[in-house]
ModelCIF file with pLDDT and N, C-alpha, C, O atoms, coordinates in Angstrom:
data_MODEL
#
_entry.id   MODEL 
#
_entity.id                         1 
_entity.type                       polymer 
_entity.pdbx_number_of_molecules   1 
#
_entity_poly.entity_id                      1 
_entity_poly.type                           'polypeptide(L)' 
_entity_poly.nstd_linkage                   no 
_entity_poly.nstd_monomer                   no 
_entity_poly.pdbx_seq_one_letter_code       MMKVALLIDHIYSKICYLFLVLVIGFLCITIFLYIKLPNIIPIHWGSSFKVDS 
_entity_poly.pdbx_seq_one_letter_code_can   MMKVALLIDHIYSKICYLFLVLVIGFLCITIFLYIKLPNIIPIHWGSSFKVDS 
_entity_poly.pdbx_strand_id                 A 
#
loop_
_entity_poly_seq.entity_id 
_entity_poly_seq.num 
_entity_poly_seq.mon_id 
_entity_poly_seq.hetero 
1 1  MET n 
1 2  MET n 
1 3  LYS n 
1 4  VAL n 
1 5  ALA n 
1 6  LEU n 
1 7  LEU n 
1 8  ILE n 
1 9  ASP n 
1 10 HIS n 
1 11 ILE n 
1 12 TYR n 
1 13 SER n 
1 14 LYS n 
1 15 ILE n 
1 16 CYS n 
1 17 TYR n 
1 18 LEU n 
1 19 PHE n 
1 20 LEU n 
1 21 VAL n 
1 22 LEU n 
1 23 VAL n 
1 24 ILE n 
1 25 GLY n 
1 26 PHE n 
1 27 LEU n 
1 28 CYS n 
1 29 ILE n 
1 30 THR n 
1 31 ILE n 
1 32 PHE n 
1 33 LEU n 
1 34 TYR n 
1 35 ILE n 
1 36 LYS n 
1 37 LEU n 
1 38 PRO n 
1 39 ASN n 
1 40 ILE n 
1 41 ILE n 
1 42 PRO n 
1 43 ILE n 
1 44 HIS n 
1 45 TRP n 
1 46 GLY n 
1 47 SER n 
1 48 SER n 
1 49 PHE n 
1 50 LYS n 
1 51 VAL n 
1 52 ASP n 
1 53 SER n 
#
_struct_asym.id          A 
_struct_asym.entity_id   1 
#
loop_
_ma_qa_metric.id 
_ma_qa_metric.mode 
_ma_qa_metric.name 
_ma_qa_metric.software_group_id 
_ma_qa_metric.type 
1 global pLDDT . pLDDT 
2 local  pLDDT . pLDDT 
#
_ma_qa_metric_global.metric_id      1 
_ma_qa_metric_global.metric_value   88.49 
_ma_qa_metric_global.model_id       1 
_ma_qa_metric_global.ordinal_id     1 
#
loop_
_ma_qa_metric_local.label_asym_id 
_ma_qa_metric_local.label_comp_id 
_ma_qa_metric_local.label_seq_id 
_ma_qa_metric_local.metric_id 
_ma_qa_metric_local.metric_value 
_ma_qa_metric_local.model_id 
_ma_qa_metric_local.ordinal_id 
A MET 1  2 68.00 1 1  
A MET 2  2 75.00 1 2  
A LYS 3  2 84.00 1 3  
A VAL 4  2 82.00 1 4  
A ALA 5  2 82.00 1 5  
A LEU 6  2 85.00 1 6  
A LEU 7  2 83.00 1 7  
A ILE 8  2 86.00 1 8  
A ASP 9  2 87.00 1 9  
A HIS 10 2 88.00 1 10 
A ILE 11 2 91.00 1 11 
A TYR 12 2 91.00 1 12 
A SER 13 2 90.00 1 13 
A LYS 14 2 93.00 1 14 
A ILE 15 2 95.00 1 15 
A CYS 16 2 94.00 1 16 
A TYR 17 2 95.00 1 17 
A LEU 18 2 96.00 1 18 
A PHE 19 2 97.00 1 19 
A LEU 20 2 97.00 1 20 
A VAL 21 2 97.00 1 21 
A LEU 22 2 98.00 1 22 
A VAL 23 2 98.00 1 23 
A ILE 24 2 98.00 1 24 
A GLY 25 2 98.00 1 25 
A PHE 26 2 98.00 1 26 
A LEU 27 2 98.00 1 27 
A CYS 28 2 98.00 1 28 
A ILE 29 2 98.00 1 29 
A THR 30 2 97.00 1 30 
A ILE 31 2 97.00 1 31 
A PHE 32 2 97.00 1 32 
A LEU 33 2 96.00 1 33 
A TYR 34 2 94.00 1 34 
A ILE 35 2 95.00 1 35 
A LYS 36 2 93.00 1 36 
A LEU 37 2 91.00 1 37 
A PRO 38 2 87.00 1 38 
A ASN 39 2 87.00 1 39 
A ILE 40 2 82.00 1 40 
A ILE 41 2 80.00 1 41 
A PRO 42 2 75.00 1 42 
A ILE 43 2 79.00 1 43 
A HIS 44 2 81.00 1 44 
A TRP 45 2 81.00 1 45 
A GLY 46 2 82.00 1 46 
A SER 47 2 84.00 1 47 
A SER 48 2 83.00 1 48 
A PHE 49 2 80.00 1 49 
A LYS 50 2 83.00 1 50 
A VAL 51 2 80.00 1 51 
A ASP 52 2 79.00 1 52 
A SER 53 2 67.00 1 53 
#
loop_
_atom_site.group_PDB 
_atom_site.id 
_atom_site.type_symbol 
_atom_site.label_atom_id 
_atom_site.label_alt_id 
_atom_site.label_comp_id 
_atom_site.label_asym_id 
_atom_site.label_entity_id 
_atom_site.label_seq_id 
_atom_site.pdbx_PDB_ins_code 
_atom_site.Cartn_x 
_atom_site.Cartn_y 
_atom_site.Cartn_z 
_atom_site.occupancy 
_atom_site.B_iso_or_equiv 
_atom_site.pdbx_formal_charge 
_atom_site.auth_seq_id 
_atom_site.auth_comp_id 
_atom_site.auth_asym_id 
_atom_site.auth_atom_id 
_atom_site.pdbx_PDB_model_num 
ATOM 1   N N  . MET A 1 1  ? 0.491   -1.239 -0.327  1.00 68.00 ? 1  MET A N  1 
ATOM 2   C CA . MET A 1 1  ? -0.037  -0.096 -0.136  1.00 68.00 ? 1  MET A CA 1 
ATOM 3   C C  . MET A 1 1  ? 1.036   0.942  -0.223  1.00 68.00 ? 1  MET A C  1 
ATOM 4   O O  . MET A 1 1  ? 0.832   1.933  -0.923  1.00 68.00 ? 1  MET A O  1 
ATOM 5   N N  . MET A 1 2  ? 2.046   0.818  0.360   1.00 75.00 ? 2  MET A N  1 
ATOM 6   C CA . MET A 1 2  ? 3.133   2.523  0.586   1.00 75.00 ? 2  MET A CA 1 
ATOM 7   C C  . MET A 1 2  ? 3.254   2.719  -0.534  1.00 75.00 ? 2  MET A C  1 
ATOM 8   O O  . MET A 1 2  ? 3.113   3.784  -1.135  1.00 75.00 ? 2  MET A O  1 
ATOM 9   N N  . LYS A 1 3  ? 3.634   1.317  -1.079  1.00 84.00 ? 3  LYS A N  1 
ATOM 10  C CA . LYS A 1 3  ? 4.621   1.550  -2.616  1.00 84.00 ? 3  LYS A CA 1 
ATOM 11  C C  . LYS A 1 3  ? 3.606   2.592  -3.665  1.00 84.00 ? 3  LYS A C  1 
ATOM 12  O O  . LYS A 1 3  ? 3.983   3.572  -4.308  1.00 84.00 ? 3  LYS A O  1 
ATOM 13  N N  . VAL A 1 4  ? 2.124   1.966  -3.572  1.00 82.00 ? 4  VAL A N  1 
ATOM 14  C CA . VAL A 1 4  ? 1.417   3.262  -4.373  1.00 82.00 ? 4  VAL A CA 1 
ATOM 15  C C  . VAL A 1 4  ? 0.828   3.984  -3.946  1.00 82.00 ? 4  VAL A C  1 
ATOM 16  O O  . VAL A 1 4  ? -0.182  4.481  -4.444  1.00 82.00 ? 4  VAL A O  1 
ATOM 17  N N  . ALA A 1 5  ? 1.413   4.278  -2.687  1.00 82.00 ? 5  ALA A N  1 
ATOM 18  C CA . ALA A 1 5  ? 0.816   5.726  -2.498  1.00 82.00 ? 5  ALA A CA 1 
ATOM 19  C C  . ALA A 1 5  ? 1.616   6.991  -3.082  1.00 82.00 ? 5  ALA A C  1 
ATOM 20  O O  . ALA A 1 5  ? 1.283   8.058  -3.598  1.00 82.00 ? 5  ALA A O  1 
ATOM 21  N N  . LEU A 1 6  ? 3.261   6.144  -2.642  1.00 85.00 ? 6  LEU A N  1 
ATOM 22  C CA . LEU A 1 6  ? 4.831   6.802  -3.833  1.00 85.00 ? 6  LEU A CA 1 
ATOM 23  C C  . LEU A 1 6  ? 4.626   7.099  -4.867  1.00 85.00 ? 6  LEU A C  1 
ATOM 24  O O  . LEU A 1 6  ? 5.081   8.045  -5.510  1.00 85.00 ? 6  LEU A O  1 
ATOM 25  N N  . LEU A 1 7  ? 3.625   6.005  -5.262  1.00 83.00 ? 7  LEU A N  1 
ATOM 26  C CA . LEU A 1 7  ? 4.107   6.491  -7.162  1.00 83.00 ? 7  LEU A CA 1 
ATOM 27  C C  . LEU A 1 7  ? 3.343   6.926  -7.528  1.00 83.00 ? 7  LEU A C  1 
ATOM 28  O O  . LEU A 1 7  ? 3.218   7.117  -8.737  1.00 83.00 ? 7  LEU A O  1 
ATOM 29  N N  . ILE A 1 8  ? 2.004   7.477  -6.168  1.00 86.00 ? 8  ILE A N  1 
ATOM 30  C CA . ILE A 1 8  ? 0.958   8.459  -6.458  1.00 86.00 ? 8  ILE A CA 1 
ATOM 31  C C  . ILE A 1 8  ? 1.206   9.925  -6.865  1.00 86.00 ? 8  ILE A C  1 
ATOM 32  O O  . ILE A 1 8  ? 0.798   10.750 -7.683  1.00 86.00 ? 8  ILE A O  1 
ATOM 33  N N  . ASP A 1 9  ? 2.267   9.786  -5.660  1.00 87.00 ? 9  ASP A N  1 
ATOM 34  C CA . ASP A 1 9  ? 2.870   11.351 -4.873  1.00 87.00 ? 9  ASP A CA 1 
ATOM 35  C C  . ASP A 1 9  ? 4.031   11.626 -6.028  1.00 87.00 ? 9  ASP A C  1 
ATOM 36  O O  . ASP A 1 9  ? 4.508   12.758 -5.950  1.00 87.00 ? 9  ASP A O  1 
ATOM 37  N N  . HIS A 1 10 ? 4.491   10.914 -6.931  1.00 88.00 ? 10 HIS A N  1 
ATOM 38  C CA . HIS A 1 10 ? 5.569   11.034 -7.412  1.00 88.00 ? 10 HIS A CA 1 
ATOM 39  C C  . HIS A 1 10 ? 5.019   11.618 -8.910  1.00 88.00 ? 10 HIS A C  1 
ATOM 40  O O  . HIS A 1 10 ? 5.347   12.677 -9.445  1.00 88.00 ? 10 HIS A O  1 
ATOM 41  N N  . ILE A 1 11 ? 3.920   10.411 -9.499  1.00 91.00 ? 11 ILE A N  1 
ATOM 42  C CA . ILE A 1 11 ? 3.422   10.993 -10.656 1.00 91.00 ? 11 ILE A CA 1 
ATOM 43  C C  . ILE A 1 11 ? 2.499   12.541 -10.481 1.00 91.00 ? 11 ILE A C  1 
ATOM 44  O O  . ILE A 1 11 ? 2.201   13.216 -11.467 1.00 91.00 ? 11 ILE A O  1 
ATOM 45  N N  . TYR A 1 12 ? 2.142   12.920 -9.112  1.00 91.00 ? 12 TYR A N  1 
ATOM 46  C CA . TYR A 1 12 ? 1.575   14.160 -9.074  1.00 91.00 ? 12 TYR A CA 1 
ATOM 47  C C  . TYR A 1 12 ? 2.937   15.259 -9.092  1.00 91.00 ? 12 TYR A C  1 
ATOM 48  O O  . TYR A 1 12 ? 3.018   16.406 -9.533  1.00 91.00 ? 12 TYR A O  1 
ATOM 49  N N  . SER A 1 13 ? 3.594   14.689 -8.654  1.00 90.00 ? 13 SER A N  1 
ATOM 50  C CA . SER A 1 13 ? 4.558   15.742 -8.343  1.00 90.00 ? 13 SER A CA 1 
ATOM 51  C C  . SER A 1 13 ? 4.912   16.535 -10.302 1.00 90.00 ? 13 SER A C  1 
ATOM 52  O O  . SER A 1 13 ? 4.887   17.618 -10.886 1.00 90.00 ? 13 SER A O  1 
ATOM 53  N N  . LYS A 1 14 ? 5.195   15.108 -10.561 1.00 93.00 ? 14 LYS A N  1 
ATOM 54  C CA . LYS A 1 14 ? 5.577   15.416 -12.293 1.00 93.00 ? 14 LYS A CA 1 
ATOM 55  C C  . LYS A 1 14 ? 4.794   15.819 -12.697 1.00 93.00 ? 14 LYS A C  1 
ATOM 56  O O  . LYS A 1 14 ? 5.279   16.266 -13.736 1.00 93.00 ? 14 LYS A O  1 
ATOM 57  N N  . ILE A 1 15 ? 3.219   16.201 -12.720 1.00 95.00 ? 15 ILE A N  1 
ATOM 58  C CA . ILE A 1 15 ? 1.911   16.450 -13.229 1.00 95.00 ? 15 ILE A CA 1 
ATOM 59  C C  . ILE A 1 15 ? 2.151   18.264 -12.732 1.00 95.00 ? 15 ILE A C  1 
ATOM 60  O O  . ILE A 1 15 ? 2.125   19.207 -13.523 1.00 95.00 ? 15 ILE A O  1 
ATOM 61  N N  . CYS A 1 16 ? 2.291   18.323 -11.798 1.00 94.00 ? 16 CYS A N  1 
ATOM 62  C CA . CYS A 1 16 ? 2.514   19.525 -11.000 1.00 94.00 ? 16 CYS A CA 1 
ATOM 63  C C  . CYS A 1 16 ? 4.138   20.554 -11.715 1.00 94.00 ? 16 CYS A C  1 
ATOM 64  O O  . CYS A 1 16 ? 4.036   21.602 -12.352 1.00 94.00 ? 16 CYS A O  1 
ATOM 65  N N  . TYR A 1 17 ? 4.987   20.114 -11.489 1.00 95.00 ? 17 TYR A N  1 
ATOM 66  C CA . TYR A 1 17 ? 5.897   20.494 -12.313 1.00 95.00 ? 17 TYR A CA 1 
ATOM 67  C C  . TYR A 1 17 ? 5.875   20.885 -14.066 1.00 95.00 ? 17 TYR A C  1 
ATOM 68  O O  . TYR A 1 17 ? 6.259   22.012 -14.379 1.00 95.00 ? 17 TYR A O  1 
ATOM 69  N N  . LEU A 1 18 ? 5.542   20.182 -14.867 1.00 96.00 ? 18 LEU A N  1 
ATOM 70  C CA . LEU A 1 18 ? 4.676   20.180 -16.120 1.00 96.00 ? 18 LEU A CA 1 
ATOM 71  C C  . LEU A 1 18 ? 3.680   21.359 -16.246 1.00 96.00 ? 18 LEU A C  1 
ATOM 72  O O  . LEU A 1 18 ? 3.748   22.039 -17.270 1.00 96.00 ? 18 LEU A O  1 
ATOM 73  N N  . PHE A 1 19 ? 2.655   21.699 -15.192 1.00 97.00 ? 19 PHE A N  1 
ATOM 74  C CA . PHE A 1 19 ? 1.450   22.213 -15.028 1.00 97.00 ? 19 PHE A CA 1 
ATOM 75  C C  . PHE A 1 19 ? 2.563   23.920 -15.054 1.00 97.00 ? 19 PHE A C  1 
ATOM 76  O O  . PHE A 1 19 ? 2.400   24.928 -15.741 1.00 97.00 ? 19 PHE A O  1 
ATOM 77  N N  . LEU A 1 20 ? 3.643   23.600 -13.995 1.00 97.00 ? 20 LEU A N  1 
ATOM 78  C CA . LEU A 1 20 ? 4.144   25.348 -13.770 1.00 97.00 ? 20 LEU A CA 1 
ATOM 79  C C  . LEU A 1 20 ? 4.602   25.434 -14.791 1.00 97.00 ? 20 LEU A C  1 
ATOM 80  O O  . LEU A 1 20 ? 4.266   26.466 -15.373 1.00 97.00 ? 20 LEU A O  1 
ATOM 81  N N  . VAL A 1 21 ? 5.797   24.269 -15.770 1.00 97.00 ? 21 VAL A N  1 
ATOM 82  C CA . VAL A 1 21 ? 6.190   24.984 -16.735 1.00 97.00 ? 21 VAL A CA 1 
ATOM 83  C C  . VAL A 1 21 ? 5.529   25.534 -18.341 1.00 97.00 ? 21 VAL A C  1 
ATOM 84  O O  . VAL A 1 21 ? 5.702   26.547 -19.019 1.00 97.00 ? 21 VAL A O  1 
ATOM 85  N N  . LEU A 1 22 ? 4.793   24.412 -18.484 1.00 98.00 ? 22 LEU A N  1 
ATOM 86  C CA . LEU A 1 22 ? 3.646   24.850 -19.168 1.00 98.00 ? 22 LEU A CA 1 
ATOM 87  C C  . LEU A 1 22 ? 2.963   26.901 -19.295 1.00 98.00 ? 22 LEU A C  1 
ATOM 88  O O  . LEU A 1 22 ? 3.022   27.722 -20.210 1.00 98.00 ? 22 LEU A O  1 
ATOM 89  N N  . VAL A 1 23 ? 2.243   26.979 -17.490 1.00 98.00 ? 23 VAL A N  1 
ATOM 90  C CA . VAL A 1 23 ? 2.584   28.326 -17.648 1.00 98.00 ? 23 VAL A CA 1 
ATOM 91  C C  . VAL A 1 23 ? 2.822   29.350 -17.530 1.00 98.00 ? 23 VAL A C  1 
ATOM 92  O O  . VAL A 1 23 ? 2.123   30.336 -17.297 1.00 98.00 ? 23 VAL A O  1 
ATOM 93  N N  . ILE A 1 24 ? 4.439   29.134 -17.771 1.00 98.00 ? 24 ILE A N  1 
ATOM 94  C CA . ILE A 1 24 ? 5.197   30.271 -16.787 1.00 98.00 ? 24 ILE A CA 1 
ATOM 95  C C  . ILE A 1 24 ? 5.387   30.231 -18.517 1.00 98.00 ? 24 ILE A C  1 
ATOM 96  O O  . ILE A 1 24 ? 5.555   31.410 -18.830 1.00 98.00 ? 24 ILE A O  1 
ATOM 97  N N  . GLY A 1 25 ? 5.429   29.419 -19.705 1.00 98.00 ? 25 GLY A N  1 
ATOM 98  C CA . GLY A 1 25 ? 5.751   29.581 -21.159 1.00 98.00 ? 25 GLY A CA 1 
ATOM 99  C C  . GLY A 1 25 ? 4.556   30.441 -21.981 1.00 98.00 ? 25 GLY A C  1 
ATOM 100 O O  . GLY A 1 25 ? 4.659   31.275 -22.882 1.00 98.00 ? 25 GLY A O  1 
ATOM 101 N N  . PHE A 1 26 ? 3.397   29.894 -21.301 1.00 98.00 ? 26 PHE A N  1 
ATOM 102 C CA . PHE A 1 26 ? 2.570   30.747 -21.499 1.00 98.00 ? 26 PHE A CA 1 
ATOM 103 C C  . PHE A 1 26 ? 2.248   32.468 -21.335 1.00 98.00 ? 26 PHE A C  1 
ATOM 104 O O  . PHE A 1 26 ? 1.774   33.332 -22.073 1.00 98.00 ? 26 PHE A O  1 
ATOM 105 N N  . LEU A 1 27 ? 2.680   32.431 -20.223 1.00 98.00 ? 27 LEU A N  1 
ATOM 106 C CA . LEU A 1 27 ? 2.893   33.853 -19.480 1.00 98.00 ? 27 LEU A CA 1 
ATOM 107 C C  . LEU A 1 27 ? 3.533   34.228 -20.649 1.00 98.00 ? 27 LEU A C  1 
ATOM 108 O O  . LEU A 1 27 ? 3.034   34.735 -21.653 1.00 98.00 ? 27 LEU A O  1 
ATOM 109 N N  . CYS A 1 28 ? 5.173   33.806 -20.331 1.00 98.00 ? 28 CYS A N  1 
ATOM 110 C CA . CYS A 1 28 ? 5.736   34.247 -21.450 1.00 98.00 ? 28 CYS A CA 1 
ATOM 111 C C  . CYS A 1 28 ? 5.759   34.686 -22.652 1.00 98.00 ? 28 CYS A C  1 
ATOM 112 O O  . CYS A 1 28 ? 6.394   35.696 -22.952 1.00 98.00 ? 28 CYS A O  1 
ATOM 113 N N  . ILE A 1 29 ? 5.131   34.050 -23.431 1.00 98.00 ? 29 ILE A N  1 
ATOM 114 C CA . ILE A 1 29 ? 4.539   34.166 -25.084 1.00 98.00 ? 29 ILE A CA 1 
ATOM 115 C C  . ILE A 1 29 ? 3.214   35.105 -24.989 1.00 98.00 ? 29 ILE A C  1 
ATOM 116 O O  . ILE A 1 29 ? 3.031   35.923 -25.890 1.00 98.00 ? 29 ILE A O  1 
ATOM 117 N N  . THR A 1 30 ? 2.272   35.003 -23.903 1.00 97.00 ? 30 THR A N  1 
ATOM 118 C CA . THR A 1 30 ? 1.160   36.605 -23.866 1.00 97.00 ? 30 THR A CA 1 
ATOM 119 C C  . THR A 1 30 ? 2.255   37.830 -23.885 1.00 97.00 ? 30 THR A C  1 
ATOM 120 O O  . THR A 1 30 ? 2.443   38.574 -24.848 1.00 97.00 ? 30 THR A O  1 
ATOM 121 N N  . ILE A 1 31 ? 2.793   37.874 -22.891 1.00 97.00 ? 31 ILE A N  1 
ATOM 122 C CA . ILE A 1 31 ? 3.940   39.042 -22.472 1.00 97.00 ? 31 ILE A CA 1 
ATOM 123 C C  . ILE A 1 31 ? 4.682   39.478 -24.169 1.00 97.00 ? 31 ILE A C  1 
ATOM 124 O O  . ILE A 1 31 ? 4.577   40.588 -24.690 1.00 97.00 ? 31 ILE A O  1 
ATOM 125 N N  . PHE A 1 32 ? 5.138   38.725 -24.547 1.00 97.00 ? 32 PHE A N  1 
ATOM 126 C CA . PHE A 1 32 ? 5.868   38.927 -26.089 1.00 97.00 ? 32 PHE A CA 1 
ATOM 127 C C  . PHE A 1 32 ? 5.334   39.443 -27.074 1.00 97.00 ? 32 PHE A C  1 
ATOM 128 O O  . PHE A 1 32 ? 5.695   40.514 -27.564 1.00 97.00 ? 32 PHE A O  1 
ATOM 129 N N  . LEU A 1 33 ? 4.292   38.653 -27.532 1.00 96.00 ? 33 LEU A N  1 
ATOM 130 C CA . LEU A 1 33 ? 2.346   39.416 -27.821 1.00 96.00 ? 33 LEU A CA 1 
ATOM 131 C C  . LEU A 1 33 ? 1.926   40.581 -27.985 1.00 96.00 ? 33 LEU A C  1 
ATOM 132 O O  . LEU A 1 33 ? 1.657   41.198 -29.016 1.00 96.00 ? 33 LEU A O  1 
ATOM 133 N N  . TYR A 1 34 ? 1.856   40.990 -26.433 1.00 94.00 ? 34 TYR A N  1 
ATOM 134 C CA . TYR A 1 34 ? 1.159   41.875 -25.973 1.00 94.00 ? 34 TYR A CA 1 
ATOM 135 C C  . TYR A 1 34 ? 2.074   43.042 -26.437 1.00 94.00 ? 34 TYR A C  1 
ATOM 136 O O  . TYR A 1 34 ? 1.526   44.132 -26.601 1.00 94.00 ? 34 TYR A O  1 
ATOM 137 N N  . ILE A 1 35 ? 3.520   42.922 -26.684 1.00 95.00 ? 35 ILE A N  1 
ATOM 138 C CA . ILE A 1 35 ? 4.787   44.266 -26.230 1.00 95.00 ? 35 ILE A CA 1 
ATOM 139 C C  . ILE A 1 35 ? 4.456   43.976 -27.931 1.00 95.00 ? 35 ILE A C  1 
ATOM 140 O O  . ILE A 1 35 ? 4.020   44.945 -28.553 1.00 95.00 ? 35 ILE A O  1 
ATOM 141 N N  . LYS A 1 36 ? 4.652   42.687 -28.674 1.00 93.00 ? 36 LYS A N  1 
ATOM 142 C CA . LYS A 1 36 ? 3.959   43.522 -30.586 1.00 93.00 ? 36 LYS A CA 1 
ATOM 143 C C  . LYS A 1 36 ? 3.081   44.317 -30.668 1.00 93.00 ? 36 LYS A C  1 
ATOM 144 O O  . LYS A 1 36 ? 3.182   45.416 -31.212 1.00 93.00 ? 36 LYS A O  1 
ATOM 145 N N  . LEU A 1 37 ? 2.339   43.976 -30.268 1.00 91.00 ? 37 LEU A N  1 
ATOM 146 C CA . LEU A 1 37 ? 0.528   45.020 -30.795 1.00 91.00 ? 37 LEU A CA 1 
ATOM 147 C C  . LEU A 1 37 ? 0.613   46.372 -30.973 1.00 91.00 ? 37 LEU A C  1 
ATOM 148 O O  . LEU A 1 37 ? 0.833   47.062 -29.978 1.00 91.00 ? 37 LEU A O  1 
ATOM 149 N N  . PRO A 1 38 ? 0.476   46.912 -32.089 1.00 87.00 ? 38 PRO A N  1 
ATOM 150 C CA . PRO A 1 38 ? 0.690   48.459 -32.267 1.00 87.00 ? 38 PRO A CA 1 
ATOM 151 C C  . PRO A 1 38 ? -0.130  49.281 -31.440 1.00 87.00 ? 38 PRO A C  1 
ATOM 152 O O  . PRO A 1 38 ? -1.140  48.752 -30.976 1.00 87.00 ? 38 PRO A O  1 
ATOM 153 N N  . ASN A 1 39 ? 0.101   50.437 -31.173 1.00 87.00 ? 39 ASN A N  1 
ATOM 154 C CA . ASN A 1 39 ? -0.440  51.509 -30.361 1.00 87.00 ? 39 ASN A CA 1 
ATOM 155 C C  . ASN A 1 39 ? -1.643  51.549 -30.409 1.00 87.00 ? 39 ASN A C  1 
ATOM 156 O O  . ASN A 1 39 ? -2.244  51.364 -29.350 1.00 87.00 ? 39 ASN A O  1 
ATOM 157 N N  . ILE A 1 40 ? -2.448  51.816 -31.700 1.00 82.00 ? 40 ILE A N  1 
ATOM 158 C CA . ILE A 1 40 ? -3.661  51.938 -31.705 1.00 82.00 ? 40 ILE A CA 1 
ATOM 159 C C  . ILE A 1 40 ? -3.717  50.667 -33.106 1.00 82.00 ? 40 ILE A C  1 
ATOM 160 O O  . ILE A 1 40 ? -3.024  50.316 -34.061 1.00 82.00 ? 40 ILE A O  1 
ATOM 161 N N  . ILE A 1 41 ? -5.480  50.203 -32.219 1.00 80.00 ? 41 ILE A N  1 
ATOM 162 C CA . ILE A 1 41 ? -5.663  48.637 -32.918 1.00 80.00 ? 41 ILE A CA 1 
ATOM 163 C C  . ILE A 1 41 ? -7.440  49.183 -33.744 1.00 80.00 ? 41 ILE A C  1 
ATOM 164 O O  . ILE A 1 41 ? -8.476  49.655 -33.274 1.00 80.00 ? 41 ILE A O  1 
ATOM 165 N N  . PRO A 1 42 ? -7.027  48.819 -35.014 1.00 75.00 ? 42 PRO A N  1 
ATOM 166 C CA . PRO A 1 42 ? -7.882  49.518 -36.086 1.00 75.00 ? 42 PRO A CA 1 
ATOM 167 C C  . PRO A 1 42 ? -9.511  48.415 -35.291 1.00 75.00 ? 42 PRO A C  1 
ATOM 168 O O  . PRO A 1 42 ? -9.591  47.444 -34.539 1.00 75.00 ? 42 PRO A O  1 
ATOM 169 N N  . ILE A 1 43 ? -10.128 48.961 -35.738 1.00 79.00 ? 43 ILE A N  1 
ATOM 170 C CA . ILE A 1 43 ? -11.565 48.142 -35.136 1.00 79.00 ? 43 ILE A CA 1 
ATOM 171 C C  . ILE A 1 43 ? -13.142 48.006 -36.002 1.00 79.00 ? 43 ILE A C  1 
ATOM 172 O O  . ILE A 1 43 ? -14.178 47.412 -35.704 1.00 79.00 ? 43 ILE A O  1 
ATOM 173 N N  . HIS A 1 44 ? -12.736 48.901 -37.254 1.00 81.00 ? 44 HIS A N  1 
ATOM 174 C CA . HIS A 1 44 ? -14.055 48.950 -38.363 1.00 81.00 ? 44 HIS A CA 1 
ATOM 175 C C  . HIS A 1 44 ? -13.025 49.080 -39.695 1.00 81.00 ? 44 HIS A C  1 
ATOM 176 O O  . HIS A 1 44 ? -12.043 49.821 -39.665 1.00 81.00 ? 44 HIS A O  1 
ATOM 177 N N  . TRP A 1 45 ? -13.367 48.292 -40.819 1.00 81.00 ? 45 TRP A N  1 
ATOM 178 C CA . TRP A 1 45 ? -12.729 48.444 -41.845 1.00 81.00 ? 45 TRP A CA 1 
ATOM 179 C C  . TRP A 1 45 ? -14.079 48.071 -42.552 1.00 81.00 ? 45 TRP A C  1 
ATOM 180 O O  . TRP A 1 45 ? -14.877 47.142 -42.427 1.00 81.00 ? 45 TRP A O  1 
ATOM 181 N N  . GLY A 1 46 ? -13.954 49.828 -43.808 1.00 82.00 ? 46 GLY A N  1 
ATOM 182 C CA . GLY A 1 46 ? -14.859 49.983 -44.879 1.00 82.00 ? 46 GLY A CA 1 
ATOM 183 C C  . GLY A 1 46 ? -14.802 49.048 -46.080 1.00 82.00 ? 46 GLY A C  1 
ATOM 184 O O  . GLY A 1 46 ? -13.757 48.492 -46.421 1.00 82.00 ? 46 GLY A O  1 
ATOM 185 N N  . SER A 1 47 ? -16.045 48.886 -46.753 1.00 84.00 ? 47 SER A N  1 
ATOM 186 C CA . SER A 1 47 ? -16.054 48.164 -47.810 1.00 84.00 ? 47 SER A CA 1 
ATOM 187 C C  . SER A 1 47 ? -14.980 48.180 -49.016 1.00 84.00 ? 47 SER A C  1 
ATOM 188 O O  . SER A 1 47 ? -15.145 47.423 -49.973 1.00 84.00 ? 47 SER A O  1 
ATOM 189 N N  . SER A 1 48 ? -13.785 49.129 -48.946 1.00 83.00 ? 48 SER A N  1 
ATOM 190 C CA . SER A 1 48 ? -13.050 48.757 -49.743 1.00 83.00 ? 48 SER A CA 1 
ATOM 191 C C  . SER A 1 48 ? -11.695 48.318 -48.925 1.00 83.00 ? 48 SER A C  1 
ATOM 192 O O  . SER A 1 48 ? -10.578 48.320 -49.443 1.00 83.00 ? 48 SER A O  1 
ATOM 193 N N  . PHE A 1 49 ? -12.023 47.864 -47.289 1.00 80.00 ? 49 PHE A N  1 
ATOM 194 C CA . PHE A 1 49 ? -11.393 47.576 -46.760 1.00 80.00 ? 49 PHE A CA 1 
ATOM 195 C C  . PHE A 1 49 ? -9.772  48.195 -46.169 1.00 80.00 ? 49 PHE A C  1 
ATOM 196 O O  . PHE A 1 49 ? -8.692  47.690 -45.860 1.00 80.00 ? 49 PHE A O  1 
ATOM 197 N N  . LYS A 1 50 ? -10.240 49.280 -46.224 1.00 83.00 ? 50 LYS A N  1 
ATOM 198 C CA . LYS A 1 50 ? -9.213  50.606 -45.295 1.00 83.00 ? 50 LYS A CA 1 
ATOM 199 C C  . LYS A 1 50 ? -10.089 50.742 -44.228 1.00 83.00 ? 50 LYS A C  1 
ATOM 200 O O  . LYS A 1 50 ? -11.272 50.455 -44.048 1.00 83.00 ? 50 LYS A O  1 
ATOM 201 N N  . VAL A 1 51 ? -8.932  51.414 -43.357 1.00 80.00 ? 51 VAL A N  1 
ATOM 202 C CA . VAL A 1 51 ? -9.654  51.637 -41.740 1.00 80.00 ? 51 VAL A CA 1 
ATOM 203 C C  . VAL A 1 51 ? -10.608 52.861 -41.546 1.00 80.00 ? 51 VAL A C  1 
ATOM 204 O O  . VAL A 1 51 ? -10.277 54.018 -41.805 1.00 80.00 ? 51 VAL A O  1 
ATOM 205 N N  . ASP A 1 52 ? -11.514 52.579 -41.188 1.00 79.00 ? 52 ASP A N  1 
ATOM 206 C CA . ASP A 1 52 ? -12.413 54.020 -41.001 1.00 79.00 ? 52 ASP A CA 1 
ATOM 207 C C  . ASP A 1 52 ? -12.820 54.908 -39.792 1.00 79.00 ? 52 ASP A C  1 
ATOM 208 O O  . ASP A 1 52 ? -13.307 56.038 -39.796 1.00 79.00 ? 52 ASP A O  1 
ATOM 209 N N  . SER A 1 53 ? -12.436 53.962 -38.590 1.00 67.00 ? 53 SER A N  1 
ATOM 210 C CA . SER A 1 53 ? -12.273 54.106 -37.258 1.00 67.00 ? 53 SER A CA 1 
ATOM 211 C C  . SER A 1 53 ? -11.888 52.928 -36.388 1.00 67.00 ? 53 SER A C  1 
ATOM 212 O O  . SER A 1 53 ? -11.744 53.077 -35.175 1.00 67.00 ? 53 SER A O  1 
#
């Protein structure tokens, strides 16, 4: 019974580390893409596909 508990604890800790790495990775990508955004973001295009507001 103790071996099973240790195995589950080992697997759980690996999943926690994986989740932490993924969260940090997504956070870095989000910050990088946010910095790349232009200062003014067009919100409407006319029929000629030119920004009008």
